[in-house]
C-alpha positions in Angstrom: 25.9 -88.0 22.1 23.2 -89.2 24.2 23.2 -85.9 26.2 23.0 -84.2 23.0 20.0 -86.3 21.9 18.4 -85.8 25.3 18.8 -82.1 24.9 17.2 -81.9 21.5 14.4 -84.0 22.7 13.8 -81.7 25.6 13.8 -78.6 23.3 11.4 -80.3 20.9 9.1 -81.3 24.0 9.2 -77.5 25.3 8.5 -76.4 21.8 5.4 -78.5 21.4 4.2 -77.7 24.9 4.6 -74.1 24.0 2.7 -74.6 20.9 -0.1 -76.4 22.7 -0.4 -73.6 25.1 -0.6 -71.1 22.3 -3.4 -73.1 20.6 -5.3 -73.5 24.0 -4.9 -69.6 24.5 -6.1 -69.0 20.9 -9.4 -70.9 21.6 -10.4 -68.6 24.5 -13.0 -65.9 24.0 -10.7 -63.0 24.5 -8.4 -64.2 21.7 -11.2 -64.8 19.4 -12.5 -61.2 19.9 -9.0 -59.9 19.4 -8.7 -61.9 16.2 -12.0 -60.6 15.0 -10.9 -57.0 15.8 -7.7 -57.6 13.8 -9.6 -59.1 10.8 -12.1 -56.1 10.9 -9.2 -53.6 11.0 -7.6 -55.2 8.3 -10.7 -55.2 6.1 -11.3 -51.4 6.8 -7.7 -50.6 6.1 -8.1 -52.6 2.7 -11.4 -50.7 1.9 -9.6 -47.3 2.7 -6.6 -48.3 0.5 -8.9 -49.2 -2.4 -10.9 -46.0 -1.9 -7.6 -44.0 -2.0 -6.7 -45.6 -5.4 -10.0 -44.4 -7.0 -9.8 -41.8 -9.8 -11.7 -39.2 -7.9 -9.5 -39.5 -4.7 -6.3 -39.5 -6.8 -7.6 -36.2 -8.2 -8.6 -34.8 -4.9 -5.1 -35.8 -3.6 -3.6 -33.9 -6.4 -5.8 -31.0 -6.0 -4.8 -30.7 -2.3 -1.1 -31.0 -3.4 -1.8 -27.9 -5.9 -3.6 -26.0 -3.3 -0.7 -26.5 -0.7 1.9 -25.6 -3.4 -0.2 -22.4 -4.2 -0.6 -21.5 -0.6 3.1 -21.9 -0.1 3.9 -19.6 -3.1 1.2 -17.0 -1.9 2.9 -17.1 1.6 6.3 -16.5 0.1 5.1 -13.8 -2.1 3.3 -12.0 0.9 6.7 -12.4 2.9 8.6 -10.8 0.0 6.0 -7.9 -0.2 6.0 -7.3 3.4 9.9 -7.4 3.4 10.0 -4.8 0.4 7.5 -2.7 2.3 9.5 -2.7 5.4 12.7 -1.9 3.4 10.9 1.2 1.8 9.8 2.4 5.1 6.0 2.5 3.8 4.8 0.5 6.6 6.4 2.8 9.2 4.9 5.7 7.5 1.5 3.9 7.4 2.0 3.2 11.3 2.6 6.8 11.9 -0.4 7.9 9.8 -2.6 5.6 11.6 -1.3 6.8 14.9 -1.8 10.4 13.8 -5.4 9.7 12.6 -6.1 7.8 15.8 -4.9 10.7 17.9 -6.8 13.1 15.8 -10.1 11.2 16.3 -9.3 10.8 19.9 -8.9 14.6 20.2 -12.6 15.0 19.3 -13.4 12.9 22.4 -17.1 12.3 22.7 -18.1 15.0 20.1 -19.2 12.4 17.6 -21.2 15.2 16.0 -18.2 17.1 15.0 -16.5 14.0 13.6 -19.6 13.3 11.6 -19.7 16.9 10.2 -16.0 16.7 9.4 -16.5 13.5 7.7 -19.5 14.8 5.7 -17.6 17.9 4.7 -14.7 15.8 3.4 -17.0 13.7 1.4 -18.5 16.7 -0.1 -15.1 18.1 -0.8 -14.1 14.8 -2.5 -17.3 14.9 -4.6 -16.6 18.4 -5.6 -13.1 17.6 -6.5 -14.3 14.6 -8.6 -16.8 16.9 -10.3 -14.1 19.5 -11.1 -11.8 16.7 -12.5 -14.6 15.2 -14.7 -15.3 18.8 -16.0 -11.6 19.2 -16.6 -11.5 16.0 -18.6 -14.6 16.9 -20.6 -13.0 20.3 -21.4 -9.6 18.7 -22.5 -11.3 16.3 -24.7 -13.5 19.0 -26.3 -10.4 21.2 -26.6 -8.6 18.5 -28.4 -11.4 18.1 -30.8 -11.7 21.7 -31.5 -8.1 22.6 -31.5 -8.5 25.0 -28.8 -5.6 23.5 -26.7 -3.3 24.3 -29.7 -4.7 27.9 -29.8 -4.4 28.4 -26.0 -0.7 27.0 -26.2 0.0 29.6 -28.8 -1.6 32.3 -26.9 0.4 31.4 -23.8 3.7 31.4 -26.0 2.7 34.8 -27.5 2.0 36.2 -23.9 5.3 35.0 -22.7 7.1 36.6 -25.6 5.3 39.8 -25.0 6.2 39.6 -21.2 9.8 39.0 -22.1 9.9 41.8 -24.4 8.3 44.4 -21.9 10.7 43.4 -19.3 13.7 43.7 -21.7 12.8 47.2 -22.3 12.3 48.0 -18.5 16.0 46.9 -17.8 
């Protein structure tokens, strides 16, 4: 029993000695600076946590979440679209068209003037086609209003009947 008491006393003495050493170390300048840094970091963390709880930050965080979801959905949609375009072969056709256009442009070499003239001609042709289409639209609208379309349709039917009749007699 005495050995047991001696062992316990020795443990208590070692614990007290260890605690005293820790207390002495805590008084050193380095430890005081470390504790100051820890307290400062804890204050800063608390301020950050409090600012994250503000209604503005909660709303901003929610907006970031929604933006992230929308980007994810858009990415998925784009992937599906690309997959569908690949399945239809449209991308391959577009690649071929681009290669063809590139080689056509390359075939002009340094003759930029020719390319400019062709570009101008194509633009003029497109304007002419647009003008023709506009005139055609106006004509169709006017014809619908005046009933001319119906008259033309009747005339075409009559002409077809005459044509059929003429070719029946020739046979």
